[in-house]
N, C-alpha and C positions, 0 to 999 in steps of 0.2 A: 211061497205064494208067487204065482206068475201073473204079470200084468199083460192082458191080451186086448189089443185094439183091432177090431175087424177092419179088413182092408177097405171094404166099401164105405164104411163109416168115415174113415180117415180121408179117403178121396172126396167124399161128399163135403166134408168140412173144408178141405182145401179149395174145392170149386166155389163154395159159398164165399170164402174169404177173398178169392180172386175176383168174383163177381162184384163184391162190395167195394174192392179197390178200384175196379174199372168204373163203377158207378160214381165213386167219389171224384175220380179224375174227370169224368164227364161233367160233374157239377162244377168243378173248378173252371173247365173250359167254357161252360155256359155263363158263369159269372164274368169271366174275362171278356167274352164276346159282348156282354151287355154293358161293359165299361165304356166311358166316354172316349172318343177319339182325340180329345184335346190333351196335349201334353202339358201338365201343370208344372210350374217352376218348383224348385226344391223348397220344402217347408221346414219350419223349425220343429224340434222334437215335441210332439203333442199327441200322447196316446188317445186322447178323447176323440180325435179324428180318424182313428184307425178303423179299418173294415173288419170288425170282429167276426163276422160270418166266415170270411175267407180264412182268417186265422184259425178259427175252430175247425174248419174243414182240413187245413194242413195238419193240425194236431191230430185229428181223427185218422188221417192217412198214415201219420207216423206211428200211431198206436196199432193200426192194422198191420203195418210192416213188422212191428215188434211181436204182435200176436202170431203172425205167420212164422217168424223166426223161432218163437217159443214152441210152436206146433212141430216144427222140424226137429227141435231138440227132444221133444217127447217121442216123436217117431223113432229117432235114433236110439233112444233109451229102450223103447219097446222092442226094437229089433235085437238089441244085445240081450235082453231078458228072455225073449221068446225064441230067438234064433231063427226067426222067419223074416223074409223080405216083405216089408209093408208098403213102402213107396220108393220109387227110383229118384234119387236126388238129381241125377243127370237129366232125366226126362222133365222133371219140374223146372230145372234151370233152363232147358231148351224152350219150354213153353213160355217161361217168363221172358226170355230173350225175344221171342216172337211178339209177345204183347208189347214189350218196350219198343220194338221196331214199328209196330202199327201206331202206338200212341205218339212216338216221336215224329213219324211222318205227318200225322194229323196236326201235331203242334207246329211243325215247319210250315205246312200249308196255311194254317190259321195265322201264323206270324206274318207270312208274306201278304195275306189278304188284309190283315188288320193294320199293319204298320208300313206296308210297302209304299203307300201313298205319301208317307212322310220323307221318303228318300228324295234326294236332289237328282232326279234322273230325267226330268222332263221340264219344259218351259224355261230353258236357260236364257239368261238375259244378256249374253255376249255372243259375238259372232263365232267364236271357236267352241262355244259350249256344247253345241250339238255333236261335234266330233268326240269330245271327252265323254259325253253321255253314251254315245255309240260304243266307244272303246270299253267303257265300264260294263255295258250290257253283254258284249262279246265275252269278256273275262268272266262275268258272273254266269253266263250260259254254260261255258265249258266246265267251270269248277262245280256248278250245281249239278250238272249231269253226272260228273265223276262222283260227286258226293252221294247222290241217290243210288247209283249202280253199286258202288263199293259197300255202302251200308246195308243195302238189301241183300247182297251176296253174303256179307259177313254174318248177319243174323240168320239168314236162311240156312247157310251151311251149319251154323251152330245148332239149329233146330233139327235139320235132316240127319246130320251125322254125329249126334250125341252118343256118348259111350254106352255100348251094350255088350254084355258078356258073350253073346252069340255071334259077334262079328269082330273082325280085326281091321285096323286102319291100314291103308296102303301107304307105303313110304317111297317117295321119289327123291333120289339124290340130286338130280339135275335135269333141266329141261331147256335146251337151247332155244326152242321156238318161243316159249314163254318169256325167256330173258330178252329176246329180240323185240317181242311185241311190247312189253311194258317198259322198254327203254326207248324204242324208236317213236312210238305214238306220243308219249309225253314230250319228247324232244321236238317233234314237229309242231305240236300245239303251242308249246312255250316259245318256240322260234317265231311263230306267227304273231303271238301276242306281244312279244318284246319288240319285234321289228315294226309292228303297227304302232305301238306306243312311242317308239323312238321317232318314227316319221311324223306323228301328230305333234309331239313335243317340239321337234325341230321347226315345223311349220309355224307353231304358235310363237316361239321365242326367238327364232333367228331369221324370220322373213322381214327384210327391211321395209319400212314405210316412211318415206321422207315427209309425208304430210301429217305424221302423228304429232300431237301436241304433248310436250313433256310436262309432267306434274311430279313434284317431289313430295314423298310422304315420309315423315320423320317420326320414328318410334322412340318412346321413352317410358320409364316407369312412372305412371301407368296411364298413358294417353297417346294421342296422335296429333301431329300438326301437318297441314298441307301447304305447299308453296306453289304459287302460280307466277309465271313471268308477267312483267308489265308491258308497256307499250313497245319496248325494244324486242319483245318475243324471245328473250334470252334469260335463263336462270343464272343469276350471279354466282360467283365462287363462294365457298363456305369452308369452314374448318372447325373441328372440335375445340381448338385453342381459343376461338372467339366466342364461345358459348357463354352467355351471361343471363341474368334475370330478365333483361329487356330484349335480349337477342337469343332466344332459345335454340335457334337453328345454327347459330354461329356464322351468320352471313357476313361477307366482307363489306361492311359499311363503316366509313371512316368515323362518323359520330359515335357509333356503338363501340368501336375499337378504342376511341379516346376515353369514353366513360369507363370501359373495363380496365384500361391502363391506369386511370386515376384511382379506381377502386383498389386494384391490386397493389399499387404503390402505397396507398394509405394502410392497407392490411400488413404489408411488409414492415412499414415503420412501426406499426403497433406491436407486431411480433418481436421486432428487434428490441423495443423498449421493455417488453416482458422478459426477454432473454437477459438483458442487461441487469434487470432487477430480480433475477431468479434467486440469488442467494438471500436477498432481503425477504422475498416472498416465502422462501423455505423456512426462515427463522420465525416469521410471523405465524405461519401455519403450525409449526411445531409448538410454539407458545400457546396458541389457541387450543391445540389438541391436548397439551399437558394440563391446561386449566380445566378443560372439559372433563378429563379423566380424574383429576384431583378433587373436583367438587362432586363427583358421583353422578354427573348428568349423562354419562354414556348409556345408562340403561333407559333413561327417559327419552333421549333423543338418539334412538338406535340408528336410523338412516343417516342423520346428520353426522354422527360420530363415525360411521363406516365410510362415508364419502370423504370426510376430512382426513381420516387415517390413510385411505388410499392415496389421497393427494400428497400427503406428507411422505409416504413411502416412495412414490414416484419421484418427488423432488429430491429426496435425500439419495436415491439410487442413481440419479442423473437421467432417468427416463423422461422427466418433464422437460429438461433442457434439450435433450436429443429430439423430442417431438417438436419443440419450437424450431430447432434448426432444420428439421425435415420440412416443416411447413414453409419456412422462409425460402429454402432451396426450391421447393416446388413452385411457389409463386414467382420467384425470380426467374425460374426457367420458363414459365408461361409468359412473363414480360418479355423475355428475349425472343420467344417465338412470335409474339405479336409484333415486335419491332421488325423481325425478319419478314413477316408477311407485309407489313407496312411499306417495306422497301421494294416490294414487287408491284410495279404498275399494272402488270397483267392480272393481278388478283384484285387489287382495289381499283377497278376500272369503272366503278359506278353502275355496273350492270345489276347489282343487287338493290340499288336504291329504290327502284320502282316495283320490286317484287312484292307480292301480297302473301302474307302468312295467315292462314285461316284455320278454323276449327271445324270446317265442313268441306266436303268434296262435292263439287257440282260438275257434271258432265253433260255433253250434248249427244243426243241419240244419233247413231250411225257415224260418229266421228271417231277416228282412231286416236288412241292415247298410248303414251309410253310412261308407265309409272316407274319412278326411280326412288328406291327405298334406302334410307339410312337409319342407324340406331345410335343412341347416345350412350347407353349403359350396358345392357346385356343383349343376348340374342332374342329377338322377337320374330313373329311370323305373321305377315300380312295376309289375311284370309278373307276373300270376298265370295261367299258361297254361291250366290245367285249368278255371279259372273264367271264361275268356275276358274277362279284365279287364286293362286297362293304362292308366296315367295318369302324366304327368310330375310330378315333385316339384321345385318351383322355389323357390330361396331367396327369402325375403321375401314369399311369398304362399302361400295355401292352396288346394289343388285337391281335388276330391272325386270319388268313384266309388261308386255304390250297386250292390249285387247280393245275391242270396239263394242260399246254397249248398243244393243238393238231394241231395247224396250224401256220406255220412260217409266218414272215412278208411278205416274197416274195410270198407265197401261198395266203395270204389274199389280196395282191395287185392284183394278177391274177384273183381271184374270183370276186373281186369288180370292176375290170376293171379300177383301179386307180393306176398308177405307183408311185404316191406320198403319198399313204396311209401309216400311221404309227399307231401303238397302243400307247395309252397314259393312264396314271393314272391321274385322275383329283381329285380335291377337290369338293365334292358334299354337302358341308355344308357351308353356307354363313359365312365367317370368317373375313371379313373386306373389305376394299376398293379395294384391288387388288385380291380378291377371283377369279374373272373371268379368271385370267391369271395364276392360280396356277396348274401346270401340270408337269409331268416328262415322258419322252419318254420310251417306252418299246419296245425292239427288240427281236423277237424270231428267233433263228437260228436253223439250221437243224442238227448240229453235235456238239459233245463235243470239237472237235479241234477248231472250230470257237470260241466257248465260252472261251476256255483256252487261245487262242491268245488274245482275248479282255481283259480278266482278268489280264494277265501278263503285259499288258500295263498300268494298273491302279496303281497309287502310293500307297505304304503301309503307315500306320500311322507312323511307325519308319523305316527309310531307313536303309537297311543292310550296314554294314561297307564295304568300298572298300578295296579289298585285294591289298597289295603291290605287284608290278610287280617284278618277280625274276630278279636277276642280269643278264644283257646281253639281256634282253627281249626287244622287239620293243615297244618303249614308245608311239607310235601312235595307237597301237592295242586297241580295245574296249573289256573290261572285261565283262564276264557274269553278275557279280555283278552290274556293272554300268548300264547294260541294264535293269536288274530287278528293280533297283532303279528308273528308268525313267518310 
């Protein structure tokens, strides 16, 4: 018995399946176009909020693809049984390629239209932002043109020159003209893009501006601190050696260095006492462990037994004593470094005393700034998207990025139609578990008076002494020195 499938019937079935596939894709596109333009934040896993209509459409498309694949299997089987050519797989593949090209280009155009407005390509808030946006558009224009041309030619040639038994493919061993064209043209385009980018970057980062105000931005897991110079208009010296709980930036302030020295000295004495009593502690821990195990409490207090056992093993192996010696050496080394810094009058010159350390950055419109970045622990990346500024923050070294804001926060809110909009500086380098939440607010004001009012309200590293009230003065009056200290 032979299975015979009429060619017209099979072609008709294939066309219907392709039509259904295209209709399904069109439905997906219509659903996508009707979606809201607002980008929602990530949500927790909750199937109840899923769009089941789109999911069912995707499942339907998958089933259609499986049916088409099965239909081809049936066609191949029928050809082997009947010995007749029912359908050309090469022609079908060529047709599918053409369909993919058309749908792909429709998808690209829809994506540009739907989400292009979310790109940071217009309305830059810094003086150099327009140059960066222009450079991006030139790069995008060249690459998009090449993308469209190459993809259209690729799929068109696949459709036009699919395999047929009545023709033979031409073979070219070498073509010097083609080699020259596709080597010289990309080289010229890339040279233009690279030189233009180098020129723009040089102008942004290496053009000196003596009027620029310097602001230090300090990165740590997982937050930011900003430092402003005081009345002397100078940022004081700093060192990672001087970092403490009350001096997070490690500024060269004598009072903070004294407190850190006192704290470290006490910690060293405590560690030395533990080291001296290490043998006695080991005996006590071993006795407690033996008692716990002999009374059968190890199963009841699993975590306590495990912690005590590890402590005993560390103590008996000498790891506990070695760790104490390591900590003592580290803290004593830090004490020596602090003493070395204290002996340098050029470091402890009191320039840090009037510096302000803040948790917000405030800038003045049209005023040039030089941001100086430092990091305490790992590499971070300071990213200010609206200002088109980004620079790595590297432990042990200082990096800089200059820019001039040209739009206040109020103006940005008006142009975006969002009264709650704020500028932020983000970390753009994955630096740990809370990286996603590492940001500091930036406010751009329109006048120096607004900025001076804000800065005066920020506490200095060393509060100025409160002047004694003259005899007979009103004791309830608020002195200017007290206001400045607050």
